[in-house]
C-alpha positions in Angstrom: 0.0 0.0 0.0 1.5 3.4 -1.0 2.8 5.7 1.7 0.2 8.6 2.1 3.0 10.9 3.2 5.2 10.3 0.2 4.2 11.7 -3.2 6.0 11.6 -6.5 5.9 14.9 -8.4 6.3 15.0 -12.1 6.3 18.2 -14.2 4.2 16.4 -16.8 2.1 14.0 -14.7 1.7 16.1 -11.6 1.4 14.5 -8.1 1.3 10.7 -8.0 1.4 8.0 -5.4 3.6 5.9 -7.6 6.6 7.0 -9.7 5.9 7.6 -13.3 8.2 7.1 -16.3 9.3 10.8 -16.4 10.2 10.7 -12.7 12.3 7.6 -13.2 14.1 9.1 -16.2 14.8 12.3 -14.2 16.2 10.3 -11.2 18.3 8.2 -13.6 19.7 11.4 -15.1 20.5 12.7 -11.6 22.4 9.5 -10.8 24.4 9.7 -14.1 25.3 13.3 -13.4 26.4 12.3 -9.9 28.6 9.5 -11.3 29.9 11.9 -14.0 30.8 14.5 -11.3 32.5 11.8 -9.2 34.6 10.6 -12.2 35.6 14.2 -13.0 36.7 14.7 -9.4 38.7 11.5 -9.5 40.2 12.5 -12.8 41.2 15.9 -11.4 42.8 14.3 -8.4 44.7 11.9 -10.6 46.0 14.8 -12.7 47.1 16.6 -9.6 48.8 13.5 -8.3 50.5 13.0 -11.7 51.7 16.5 -11.7 53.1 16.0 -8.2 54.8 12.8 -9.3 56.3 14.6 -12.3 57.5 17.4 -10.1 59.0 14.9 -7.6 60.7 13.1 -10.5 62.2 16.4 -11.7 63.5 17.1 -8.2 65.0 13.7 -7.9 66.8 14.1 -11.2 67.9 17.6 -10.1 69.3 16.1 -6.9 71.1 13.3 -8.8 72.6 15.9 -11.2 73.8 18.0 -8.2 75.3 14.9 -6.6 77.1 14.0 -9.9 78.5 17.5 -10.1 79.6 17.4 -6.5 81.2 14.0 -7.1 83.1 15.3 -10.1 84.3 18.4 -8.2 85.4 16.2 -5.3 87.3 13.9 -7.7 89.0 17.0 -9.2 89.9 18.3 -5.7 91.3 14.9 -4.7 93.2 14.7 -7.9 94.8 18.1 -7.2 95.7 17.0 -3.7 97.2 13.7 -4.8 101.0 14.1 -5.3 102.1 13.6 -8.9 105.5 13.3 -10.6 106.8 16.8 -11.3 110.4 16.5 -12.2 113.5 14.2 -11.9 116.8 13.3 -13.3 118.7 10.3 -14.7 121.6 9.0 -12.5 124.3 6.7 -14.0 126.5 4.5 -11.9 129.3 4.2 -12.8 129.6 7.2 -15.1 132.6 5.8 -17.0 132.7 2.3 -18.5 134.7 0.5 -21.1 133.2 -0.9 -24.3 131.2 -4.0 -23.3 130.8 -2.7 -19.7 127.5 -1.7 -18.1 126.1 1.2 -16.1 122.9 1.2 -14.1 120.6 4.1 -14.9 118.3 5.0 -12.0 115.7 7.8 -11.7 115.7 10.4 -9.0 112.1 11.7 -9.0 110.3 14.4 -7.1 106.5 14.9 -6.8 104.4 18.1 -6.7 105.0 18.4 -2.9 108.8 18.3 -3.3 109.0 14.8 -1.8 111.0 12.0 -3.4 108.9 9.4 -5.1 109.2 6.0 -6.7 107.2 5.1 -9.8 105.6 1.8 -10.7 104.4 -0.1 -13.8 101.6 2.4 -14.4 104.3 4.9 -15.6 106.0 4.6 -18.9 109.8 5.3 -19.1 111.5 5.9 -22.4 115.3 6.3 -22.5 117.2 8.3 -25.1 120.9 8.9 -26.0 122.7 11.7 -27.8 124.6 8.9 -29.7 122.3 5.9 -29.8 124.9 3.9 -31.7 127.4 3.7 -28.8 125.0 2.3 -26.2 122.3 -0.4 -25.7 119.4 0.1 -23.3 118.2 -3.0 -21.5 114.6 -3.7 -20.3 113.2 -1.0 -18.2 112.2 -2.1 -14.7 108.9 -1.1 -13.0 110.8 1.6 -11.0 112.2 3.1 -14.2 115.8 1.8 -13.8 117.6 0.1 -16.7 121.0 -1.3 -17.6 123.0 0.7 -20.2 125.7 -1.3 -22.1 128.6 0.4 -23.8 128.7 -0.7 -27.5 131.3 1.7 -28.8 133.8 4.2 -27.4 132.2 7.6 -26.7 133.8 10.6 -24.9 130.4 11.8 -23.6 127.0 10.2 -24.5 124.1 12.1 -22.9 121.6 9.7 -21.5 118.1 11.2 -20.9 114.6 9.8 -20.3 111.0 10.8 -20.4 108.3 9.5 -18.0 104.7 9.4 -19.0 102.4 9.6 -16.0 99.1 7.6 -15.8 97.2 10.8 -16.6 99.2 11.1 -19.9 101.4 14.0 -18.9 105.0 13.5 -20.1 107.8 14.6 -17.8 111.3 15.2 -19.3 114.1 14.3 -16.9 117.5 15.9 -16.6 120.1 13.8 -18.4 123.4 12.4 -17.2 126.6 11.8 -19.2 128.2 8.4 -19.8 131.8 8.1 -20.9 132.7 4.9 -22.8 136.4 4.1 -23.2 138.2 1.8 -25.6 139.2 -1.5 -24.1 143.0 -1.5 -23.8 144.5 -4.8 -24.7 146.7 -6.3 -21.9 150.5 -5.6 -22.3 152.4 -8.6 -23.6 154.8 -10.0 -21.1 157.7 -12.2 -22.2 157.1 -15.5 -20.4 160.3 -17.2 -21.5 163.0 -17.4 -24.2 166.3 -18.7 -25.2 169.6 -17.1 -26.0 171.3 -18.4 -29.2 175.0 -17.8 -29.6 176.6 -17.9 -33.0 
């Protein structure tokens, strides 16, 4: 039995105790408008959240870029603070040899702080001579030393060297002079003999 206190009002059918077709269509339209408004609100929230996420992503990338920049600057600072080979000289011992004899070439090296330093296999050492024909350079050791052999007499062969640092910088070392003398044959000594009388 219809509720006497509840009436359905339709602009076309007037007051009714039961809902008419027009009233149902109007209520359906209200429901769809409500759903549409709710979806629009959700869509707006999602757009705001997406913008927030995009902004957060940009900030993260910005922080990462700043960290990379700081890391690069820190590496540059550490690189400047790390002592590096700055200069040096070649030392020959002995400085005078005979042909066929040997002299040991060692390197006296100084870093950027003025302290002595020893190199390793990460450095490349290249020896040179003012007269390459009078000497032979042996295999260079990790510390840069090498054996120099006299091949021909030379009154003053300038032995120099360059050292290439791991960063590619080439350091030219002060040279030393090697004197190579001719081998003097031993004096002949009369070991024995006979006297012949005629």
